[in-house]
Wavefront OBJ file of the C-alpha trace (Angstrom):
o trace
v 0.000 0.000 0.000
v 2.402 1.317 -0.707
v 2.796 3.634 2.038
v 2.286 6.417 -0.215
v -0.917 4.792 -1.297
v -1.702 3.487 1.969
v -2.010 6.977 2.935
v -3.755 8.136 0.045
v -5.651 5.054 0.519
v -6.399 6.024 3.971
v -7.204 9.532 2.998
v -10.065 7.977 1.203
v -9.992 6.021 4.191
v -8.355 3.443 4.327
v -5.967 3.314 4.004
v -3.304 2.267 3.781
v -0.238 2.318 3.425
v 2.284 3.506 1.287
v 3.893 3.011 2.376
v 2.468 3.453 0.508
v 2.966 2.120 -2.744
v 1.310 4.106 -5.573
v 2.027 6.728 -7.936
v 0.596 8.123 -11.105
v -2.274 6.933 -13.199
v -0.264 5.838 -16.170
v -0.588 2.394 -17.703
v 2.394 0.285 -18.644
v 2.846 -3.024 -20.358
v 5.627 -5.508 -19.740
v 6.672 -7.109 -22.996
v 8.361 -10.165 -21.579
v 11.628 -9.321 -23.330
v 14.973 -9.614 -21.609
v 16.898 -12.247 -19.735
v 15.025 -14.288 -17.141
v 16.144 -13.843 -13.557
v 16.878 -16.654 -11.084
v 13.356 -16.188 -9.679
v 11.712 -17.659 -12.783
v 9.269 -20.337 -11.582
v 10.385 -23.909 -12.106
v 8.536 -26.133 -14.540
v 7.251 -28.602 -11.966
v 5.681 -30.754 -14.661
v 3.262 -28.013 -15.696
v 1.785 -27.727 -19.169
v 3.469 -24.426 -19.981
v 1.874 -24.104 -23.413
v -1.736 -23.917 -22.270
v -1.524 -20.239 -21.244
v 0.596 -19.102 -24.194
v -0.572 -15.859 -25.754
v -2.851 -14.882 -22.860
v -2.814 -11.492 -21.117
v -3.312 -10.819 -17.404
v -4.807 -7.366 -16.866
v -3.563 -6.107 -13.502
v -4.718 -3.061 -11.526
v -1.960 -2.279 -9.065
v -0.039 0.123 -6.893
v 3.348 1.109 -8.257
v 6.233 -1.034 -7.068
v 4.251 -4.262 -7.094
v 4.736 -5.284 -10.752
v 8.430 -4.826 -11.412
v 10.379 -6.280 -14.340
v 12.650 -8.260 -12.011
v 9.844 -10.680 -11.221
v 7.233 -10.025 -13.928
v 9.417 -10.776 -16.974
v 10.550 -14.258 -15.817
v 6.889 -15.216 -15.378
v 5.952 -13.847 -18.804
v 8.812 -15.710 -20.428
v 8.055 -19.009 -18.775
v 4.383 -19.073 -19.701
v 4.444 -17.023 -22.888
v 1.960 -14.525 -21.431
v 1.780 -10.766 -21.070
v 1.205 -8.994 -17.771
v -0.439 -5.678 -18.635
v -0.428 -3.272 -15.703
v -2.581 -0.234 -14.972
v -1.498 1.817 -11.971
v -3.772 3.697 -9.574
v -2.730 6.670 -7.468
v -5.351 6.449 -4.741
v -7.896 4.094 -3.238
v -10.754 6.014 -4.818
v -9.108 5.980 -8.240
v -8.536 2.248 -7.991
v -12.136 1.562 -7.025
v -13.433 3.790 -9.819
v -11.323 1.947 -12.400
v -12.410 -1.464 -11.154
v -16.095 -0.518 -10.869
v -16.352 1.198 -14.255
v -16.123 -2.073 -16.144
v -14.277 -0.413 -19.039
v -11.435 -2.876 -18.437
v -12.034 -6.350 -17.028
v -9.207 -6.612 -14.499
v -8.070 -10.138 -13.794
v -6.004 -9.221 -10.742
v -6.378 -6.236 -8.414
v -4.144 -5.172 -5.529
v -5.833 -3.406 -2.617
v -5.577 -2.958 1.128
v -7.459 -5.629 3.022
v -9.792 -3.031 4.483
v -11.154 -2.358 0.996
v -11.982 -5.992 0.229
v -15.379 -5.671 1.897
v -16.234 -2.728 -0.372
v -15.419 -4.682 -3.539
v -17.166 -7.778 -2.230
v -20.382 -5.880 -1.570
v -20.282 -4.516 -5.125
v -19.727 -8.024 -6.545
v -16.451 -6.979 -8.195
v -14.284 -9.872 -7.002
v -14.453 -13.650 -6.741
v -13.231 -16.168 -4.139
v -9.697 -17.532 -4.326
v -9.200 -21.300 -4.345
v -6.464 -21.774 -1.767
v -5.973 -25.402 -2.846
v -4.394 -24.016 -6.028
v -1.802 -22.007 -4.100
v 1.226 -23.887 -2.803
v 2.960 -20.945 -1.135
v 0.237 -19.946 1.334
v 1.704 -22.368 3.868
v 4.774 -20.115 4.028
v 2.813 -16.958 4.897
v 3.698 -15.277 8.203
v 1.219 -16.871 10.571
v 0.153 -13.965 12.777
v 0.013 -11.618 9.784
v -2.213 -14.057 7.877
v -4.497 -14.522 10.900
v -4.906 -10.767 11.228
v -5.584 -10.401 7.497
v -8.072 -13.289 7.323
v -10.414 -11.526 9.735
v -11.039 -8.947 7.003
v -10.864 -10.941 3.758
v -12.716 -14.167 4.548
v -16.444 -13.879 3.877
v -18.894 -16.707 4.639
v -16.055 -19.192 4.763
v -14.549 -18.151 1.425
v -11.221 -16.326 1.021
v -11.348 -13.308 -1.300
v -7.786 -12.028 -0.941
v -4.226 -13.193 -0.355
v -1.694 -10.864 1.344
v 1.163 -9.527 -0.773
v 2.874 -6.657 1.125
v 2.402 -4.612 4.286
v 3.617 -1.634 6.272
v 2.954 0.076 9.588
v 2.183 3.748 10.245
v 4.416 4.518 13.242
v 5.613 7.692 14.908
v 8.912 9.230 13.780
v 11.185 11.037 16.239
v 14.366 13.077 15.695
v 16.608 11.915 18.534
v 19.053 14.791 17.988
v 16.280 17.221 18.913
v 14.258 15.133 21.359
v 16.413 13.412 23.965
v 13.740 11.979 26.255
v 12.246 8.574 25.402
v 8.943 8.698 23.525
v 6.454 5.868 23.958
v 2.981 7.369 23.423
v 0.968 9.197 20.770
v 0.459 11.795 23.503
v 3.831 13.225 22.453
v 2.058 14.705 19.418
v -0.010 16.769 21.861
v 2.947 17.876 24.028
v 3.392 21.670 24.156
v 7.194 21.157 24.440
v 7.158 20.427 20.705
v 4.946 23.338 19.716
v 5.538 24.150 16.059
v 7.697 21.061 15.535
v 4.919 18.487 15.175
v 4.135 17.255 11.656
v 1.240 14.948 10.972
v -0.841 13.546 8.155
v -3.498 15.389 6.203
v -5.548 12.234 6.319
v -9.085 11.816 7.617
v -8.967 8.056 8.059
v -5.616 7.703 9.771
v -5.962 10.755 11.973
v -9.315 9.532 13.261
v -8.025 6.020 13.867
v -4.754 7.065 15.500
v -6.533 9.475 17.838
v -9.048 6.754 18.687
v -6.143 4.490 19.687
v -4.780 7.242 21.933
v -8.187 7.671 23.556
v -8.324 3.950 24.270
v -11.244 3.061 22.019
v -11.315 -0.674 21.367
v -12.033 -0.559 17.637
v -10.694 2.574 15.884
v -12.632 1.718 12.716
v -16.012 1.250 14.345
v -16.684 4.411 16.353
v -19.944 5.736 17.729
v -20.994 9.337 17.141
v -20.014 10.100 20.735
v -16.557 8.635 20.195
v -16.144 10.604 16.966
v -16.983 13.763 18.911
v -14.258 12.922 21.418
v -11.790 12.363 18.578
v -12.710 15.751 17.122
v -12.234 17.473 20.478
v -8.821 15.843 20.918
v -7.654 16.842 17.431
v -8.808 20.420 18.002
v -6.597 20.481 21.130
v -3.633 19.394 19.022
v -4.093 21.809 16.124
v -2.358 24.895 17.648
v 0.785 22.801 18.217
v 1.031 21.409 14.687
v 3.484 22.949 12.253
v 1.667 21.500 9.271
v -0.509 18.682 8.025
v 1.492 17.122 5.189
v -0.171 15.353 2.282
v 2.559 13.389 0.538
v 5.434 11.024 1.249
v 8.122 13.422 0.035
v 6.501 16.386 1.816
v 6.614 14.607 5.149
v 10.158 13.404 4.608
v 11.381 16.884 3.646
v 9.832 18.439 6.759
v 11.783 16.050 8.964
v 14.964 16.308 6.872
v 14.987 20.130 7.180
v 14.352 20.003 10.957
v 11.073 21.879 10.484
v 9.562 18.840 12.116
v 11.065 17.018 15.075
v 8.318 14.503 15.698
v 5.456 13.254 13.622
v 2.946 10.710 12.404
v 4.756 8.941 9.564
v 3.575 7.349 6.348
v 5.559 4.240 7.171
v 8.967 2.783 8.028
v 10.341 3.509 4.557
v 9.972 7.236 5.220
v 12.110 6.775 8.329
v 14.736 4.562 6.696
v 15.031 7.035 3.812
v 15.777 9.781 6.330
v 18.327 7.581 8.077
v 20.082 7.012 4.744
v 20.332 10.793 4.438
v 22.160 10.937 7.767
v 19.235 11.994 9.965
v 18.878 10.449 13.408
v 15.197 9.659 12.997
v 13.834 6.591 14.771
v 10.622 4.615 14.478
v 8.376 4.373 17.522
v 5.431 2.015 17.904
v 3.562 3.734 20.765
v 2.232 1.766 23.696
v -1.319 2.431 22.486
v -0.500 0.594 19.243
v -0.070 1.700 15.647
v -1.900 1.118 12.393
v -0.856 -1.422 9.772
v -1.984 -1.782 6.155
v -1.821 -5.115 4.400
v -2.160 -5.019 0.630
v -3.774 -8.055 -0.937
v -4.086 -9.708 -4.331
v -7.700 -10.341 -5.372
v -9.207 -11.878 -8.500
v -11.623 -9.762 -10.521
v -15.160 -11.049 -10.906
v -14.836 -11.295 -14.693
v -11.275 -12.634 -14.855
v -10.770 -14.264 -18.256
v -8.686 -17.186 -16.959
v -8.830 -17.584 -13.165
v -6.510 -20.595 -13.361
v -3.714 -18.459 -14.817
v -4.355 -15.742 -12.223
v -4.037 -18.330 -9.449
v -0.680 -19.418 -10.902
v 0.504 -15.809 -10.982
v -0.626 -15.063 -7.405
v 1.158 -18.171 -6.142
v 4.317 -17.008 -7.901
v 4.053 -13.489 -6.440
v 3.870 -14.775 -2.861
v 6.810 -17.158 -3.334
v 9.822 -16.585 -1.122
v 11.987 -15.602 -4.111
v 9.660 -12.881 -5.397
v 8.897 -11.654 -1.907
v 12.618 -11.280 -1.181
v 12.996 -9.204 -4.348
v 10.011 -7.038 -3.357
v 11.509 -6.370 0.087
v 14.929 -5.522 -1.340
v 13.440 -3.106 -3.860
v 10.803 -1.372 -1.709
v 11.644 -2.108 1.969
v 7.967 -2.993 2.475
v 7.192 -5.915 4.718
v 6.970 -9.237 2.907
v 4.357 -11.902 3.576
v 6.396 -15.069 3.015
v 8.294 -16.056 6.157
v 10.878 -18.032 4.173
v 11.939 -14.915 2.244
v 13.786 -13.688 5.351
v 16.522 -16.266 4.721
v 17.337 -14.471 1.449
v 17.823 -11.048 3.051
v 20.799 -9.400 4.697
v 20.573 -8.590 8.395
v 20.003 -4.930 7.515
v 17.269 -5.739 4.977
v 15.487 -7.876 7.557
v 15.726 -5.145 10.167
v 14.444 -2.380 7.877
v 11.459 -4.434 6.716
v 10.808 -5.908 10.187
v 11.204 -9.403 8.767
v 13.510 -10.113 11.725
v 10.729 -9.779 14.306
v 7.764 -12.194 14.126
v 6.138 -10.370 17.060
v 6.058 -6.999 15.287
v 2.370 -7.445 14.417
v 1.327 -7.933 18.021
v 0.924 -4.199 18.719
v -0.479 -3.212 15.325
v -4.106 -2.494 14.435
v -5.424 -3.376 10.987
v -6.469 -0.554 8.675
v -10.062 -1.630 8.147
v -13.304 -0.557 6.525
v -14.639 2.307 8.713
v -18.093 2.899 10.094
v -18.559 5.905 7.789
v -16.297 7.447 5.172
v -18.443 10.556 5.095
v -18.386 11.222 8.831
v -14.602 10.939 8.997
v -14.005 13.257 6.074
v -16.456 15.791 7.523
v -14.740 15.604 10.924
v -11.302 16.168 9.416
v -12.428 19.049 7.233
v -13.855 20.725 10.335
v -10.520 20.304 12.121
v -8.579 21.903 9.282
v -11.078 24.768 8.955
v -11.093 25.571 12.667
v -9.363 28.816 13.744
l 1 2 3 4 5 6 7 8 9 10 11 12 13 14 15 16 17 18 19 20 21 22 23 24 25 26 27 28 29 30 31 32 33 34 35 36 37 38 39 40 41 42 43 44 45 46 47 48 49 50 51 52 53 54 55 56 57 58 59 60 61 62 63 64 65 66 67 68 69 70 71 72 73 74 75 76 77 78 79 80 81 82 83 84 85 86 87 88 89 90 91 92 93 94 95 96 97 98 99 100 101 102 103 104 105 106 107 108 109 110 111 112 113 114 115 116 117 118 119 120 121 122 123 124 125 126 127 128 129 130 131 132 133 134 135 136 137 138 139 140 141 142 143 144 145 146 147 148 149 150 151 152 153 154 155 156 157 158 159 160 161 162 163 164 165 166 167 168 169 170 171 172 173 174 175 176 177 178 179 180 181 182 183 184 185 186 187 188 189 190 191 192 193 194 195 196 197 198 199 200 201 202 203 204 205 206 207 208 209 210 211 212 213 214 215 216 217 218 219 220 221 222 223 224 225 226 227 228 229 230 231 232 233 234 235 236 237 238 239 240 241 242 243 244 245 246 247 248 249 250 251 252 253 254 255 256 257 258 259 260 261 262 263 264 265 266 267 268 269 270 271 272 273 274 275 276 277 278 279 280 281 282 283 284 285 286 287 288 289 290 291 292 293 294 295 296 297 298 299 300 301 302 303 304 305 306 307 308 309 310 311 312 313 314 315 316 317 318 319 320 321 322 323 324 325 326 327 328 329 330 331 332 333 334 335 336 337 338 339 340 341 342 343 344 345 346 347 348 349 350 351 352 353 354 355 356 357 358 359 360 361 362 363 364 365 366 367 368 369 370 371 372 373 374 375 376 377 378 379
């Protein structure tokens, strides 16, 4: 999600994350030319000719369909993976719902699966056709299944994930930070940067207030969230709306502490020599999990199943992590990473998910957007 998307995603609410994840609305087509990489799937006795000449139409976040792993698949099966990119959750839904293109495979945050399911835009996945699901990170899969299994049928398989933690400049802030309350601390007046994001701001503040389910709030709880955010507003330097904007605010020391768009924002800053650390507050933090789903009108579901199984293999997942620093979903991929790559992507810590709250389908998109607009308009 994408952290970038995750956010955008969340801005539409839900979102994630980025980390995001998306970019423009251009379409691109992989031709299948070039030398196959070592990640090309093995033959395994398959009838490789039966899919020859077919095209898989994919609707995706940027970074998820890269030549390093797409071209070997195309070459093996003689198929074309044609990719259309979306830049936000709303744009993705609009493209999928319009019907102008019959997408075989769609990537979305798990919180959006319910929306597509209700609109009859996706179909169940036959897990018996996927050999790599047994390698999925167990606690991550359990968390994801709560949102993508409907009436006993699985509609999505996890592909990538990222958290939305706090970021802290330890050169400027010496005391330990362990709570979202730090974003309301007057000591940091004018040095707090946080997301221009209705969904995430509502959910994060709900976590701080101790509400059990930050995506299923009553009107009274939403009022309390609004009151809390109004208390914070005078202390905030700015509400940033993009990955690079947030990163630049922290890189220039305009911001000392903030609500990040994901660990990749923090690791990018560290690569630039900034002493910025990630903090998962004691109240918990949000996590987006992007999933692969099969479109309702997929031309050849069997081929799509083969492609999904390939994408969640340990080899492809290791390549995804190396290229994007997103969290991978295949536990075995960790053995193919350096110690630093595992640390950055949190593939070295199986308990990382234990204090994370899933970015889910909210009680009301409209109420959250209205609440956030009122916060920004307040004097």
